[in-house]
N, C-alpha and C positions, 0 to 999 in steps of 0.2 A: 500709604504714606502720603503725608502733606509736606511738600518742599517750598519754602520761601526764600526769596532773595532780598537781602536787605543791603543797600548801597550806602556806604559812607560811615562815619565815625558814630552816628547815632545808634548804631547797634549796641554799643557798650551800655547806653541808657535803656534801650529797649529790652534788653536781656539781663538787666542787672539783678533782678530777683531769681533768676533760673541759672544763670551761667555757672557759678561756682558749685552749686549742688550737682550739676551734671559733670563738671570737670573732675570732682571728687570721686565719682563713679567710673572715670574714664579709663580705657585701656592703657593709656599713657598719662598717668596722674602725677604731674610734677609742679613745682612752683611756676613753671612757664606756661601752663595752661590756665592760670587764674585770670580772672577778669581784670584785676589790678595790673598784672604784668602785661597782659596783651594790650590793654588800653595805653599804659605808659609807653610801651614800645611804639605803637602806631602814632601816638601824639608827638613824640620827640625824635623818632628814627626812621619814620617811613620815607621811601624814595620821594624825591621832590615831584616826579611826574606819576607816582603810584596812585591807583585807584582801589579803594577797599570794597570787596564784595564778599558779604557773608551769607553762607547758605545754611538754613536750619532745617531740620527734618523732625516732624511730629507724627504721632500716631493718630488715629481717628478720634481718640479722647483728648486730643490737643497736648499730650505730654511731650515735652521736649526730649527727643532721643539722640540728636547730633548737632554739633555746630563745626562747620568748616569755614574758618576765618581766612580769607585769601585776599591777596592783592594782585593787580595787574599792571604790569610794566611792559608797554610795547607788545602786547599780545602774549606775554608769558605770565603764567599764574604761579604765585608762590605762597606758601604758608605765611601768614603774619607773623614777623618775628625773624624770618630767614634773612641772614644766616649767622653773622658774627656773634651777637650778643646772646643768643638763645640756644641752649644746649640740647634741649629734646623737643621736638614738634611732632604733632600727629593730629588726625581727625579727633575731635572731642566727642567720644561715645563710649558707652559700655561695651565690653568685649562681645556680648551676645547680640548687640544691635549693629555692630560694625560693618558686617557684610551688606545687610539691606540699606544702611545709611549711605555707604559708598555708592551702591547702585542707584539710589535715588539723587544723590548729588551729581553723579556723571551723567545721569539722564537730564538733570537740570542744566549742567554745563553744556550739553549738546543741543539744548532747545534754542529756538530763535529769540527767546526772551533774555537770554544771558549775552552780556557784552562779548564782542568778538574776541577770540584768543586763537592761539595756534600751538601752545605747548603748556604742559603742567610740569613744574619742576619743584618737587617737594624735598627739603633738606631735613637732616637730623632726625630721622625716624629710627626709633630704637630697634634693636636686632630682634627683640621678643614681640613686636607690635604685629598683630593681625593684619594691619594694613598692607604689609609687604606681600603676603600670599594673596590677599583679596584683590589688590590692584594689579598684580601679575595675571590672575584669572580674568579679571575684567577686561584688561588690554587684550588679552587673547580672544575673549568672546566678541569684543567689538571691533577687532581688526586694528587696534591702535599699536603704534610702535612702543615698545617698552624697554627701558634700560635701568638697571639697578646697579649702583656702585657704592663702595665703602666710602663713606663722607669723612669719618674721622674715628678715633677711639676715645672712650671715656673710661679711664682706669678707675676701679673701685676696690674698696677693702671690705670684705665681709668681716664683720666685728666679731670678736671673741667674746667670752663671758666675763673676763677680767683683763685689765691692761697688761698684767704679767703674762697672761696666756697669749695675748696679742704679740707682745715682744719676743716670747719664746717661739713664735711661729714664723718670724722674718729672718732674713740672713743674719748670721751671727755677727758679722762685721758692722752692718748697719744697726744692730741691736746695741752693740757696745757704743757706737757713735751717738745715738739717740740718748742713751743713758748718761754718757759723758756730758753732752750738752744740757740736758736737764739738771744735772748736779751743778754744772758750772753757773747756769742761770740762777738757781736757787741760792748758790753761794754769794751771787752778786745782788740778791734780793729782788729779782725781777718778779713782777706781779702780773698774773693774768687778770684782766679786767673785762667782764661781760657787760654789755649794754642791756639794761633791764626795761621793763614795761613802762616805768615812770621817768626814765631818763630823756634828756632833751636829744632827740633823734637828729635834729638839724645840725647841731654841733658835732655829734658822734660821727655822722656821715662826712661832714666837712673834714674832721680830723683823719678819717679813713682815706678819703680821696687825696688828701695832702701826702699820705704815706704811698699810696698807689702811683702817684705821678713821680714820686722820688725813687721809685723801685728800679726802673729802667728807662732808657730813652724811648723804647718802644711803647710802653704803657703811657708814658707822658703824652706821646704824639697820638695815641689811641683815645686818650680821655678828652673827647670834644664835649661841647656844651650839651648836646642831645643825650649822650651817655651818662653825663653828670646828673641830668634831670631824671633819668630812669633810675639811677641809684637812689635818689632822694625819694622818689614816688614808690619804689619797690620796698624801701626801707619802712616808710610810713605804714604801707599796707601789711607788711609782714609783722612789724611791731604790734599793730592792731589785732592781727590775727594770731598772735602768739607764735609765730614760725620764724622770727628773725634770730639769728646767732651772729652778733657783731661782737667780735672779740679783739682785745688789744693786749700786747705786752708792754708794761711800763717799767721803767727803771728810774728811780729818783723822781717819780711824777712825770717822767717824759714818755710819750708814746713813741715806740720805736718799731713796732710791728703790728699789723692788723690783718684780721680775716673777716670777709663779708660772706657769711654763710646762711643758708636756709636750713631750719630744723623742721622737717616736714615729712610726716608718714613714716617715722622709724628710720629715717635716713637723714644724714648730714650731707648737705649739697654745698660744695666749696665754690662759690660764684666767682670770687676774686680775692687777691691778696695785696698787701702793700707792706713796703719796708723801707726804712731810712738806713741805707748803707753807711752813712757817715756817722750814725748814732749807735754806739755799743756794737759795732760790727764784730768784735771778737766773740760776743755771746751767741752768735747763731740764732738770734731770736726768730727767724723765719722758720727754721727747723723745730724750735721749742714750741711756738704757737701751734704749729700743725700737730705735733705730738699731744699738746695739751687738748686740742680739739678732739682728737681721736679718743684720748682718755675720758673726756666728758662724754662723748657719744656712748662709750662702753658703760660707764658708771650710770647712765641714764636710760640704759636698755635699748639704744638704737641698734639696728641690725646691720646697716651699711654705711661706709664713708665714701661719698662720691666726689672724685676730683673733677668730674665734668670733662669737657673736651680737651684734648692735647695730650701728647706723649712725652712731656717733660720728664727728664731723668729722675727729678727728685720724687716724683710720685711712686716710682717703683722701688725707690730706697725705702719707703714706707710699707712696701709689701703689696702694692696695688696690682690687680689683674685687669687686663683689658676687657671692656665690653665694646660693641660696635654700633655705630650709627650710620644710617644709610641715606643716599640721595637716590630718589626715584624720579624718572623722567617719563611722561606719556605724551604722545603726539599722534593725532589722527593720521592714518596712512596716506590720505589724499586731501 
């Protein structure tokens, strides 16, 4: 194995021709492993005193097998993207290369050529990731301290073959509520609008962010300039790749609710939502737009509807089931 350390943001240019090809083969293949997202997060949201260190692993034929994009803050190593904005993180590697790649990466981290560090703190690793067992084994083998804790839940809906079948499978009270709200929205001539490949993405994202910051005081305060920039860059890249699902509910030409989703690998990923509570509040358009997104996913053959991180009550009203993401910490024993 050939391991290389690339310091700084030049990595996103140096690996531009290879990154996404590998990410799409990865054991954790989500919108958050793409080059565009990883670059946008580092550009706009990296910690002020953070230093980016990316390790690559190649075979003797120079084929790229793994990317570990990490940053260092005060001797602590984190995945690029950790923690708030990025729902799934992991080593970028195919499952059959994960073990040998992690071994090569930890060897490099422990070499005198790597900048000084004292702990590895890896967030948002999916429960099914091979990294969990590999890192546990490597810690034991090397005498590292190892700690794994539940980071959060990501509720998901395994999608049925039809929308009617989906509704039949959820709680009867919630089924009646969803149907009632869909009928009421239809009676008010509420329209679902989907941003297409030829639409003005700048205007669409601005409209969505306007709804997002109106939703709650918490979202208003969360939406800083860096996060705004990530939304714009992620939307541009996803629109180009054909993986953007940006939806609005409109009544009388006025946008009252929005969903910023990714439509990627047979799964709808609900990244964020926006709602103007003062506009058509009686129509429950937040519920309606989510139901419409689920219906779209089913009609277009998607297998899973992923609400991403958070155990908000409304997700379970749609029949979501918890999956778990983990935080793993490694420290040399001495």
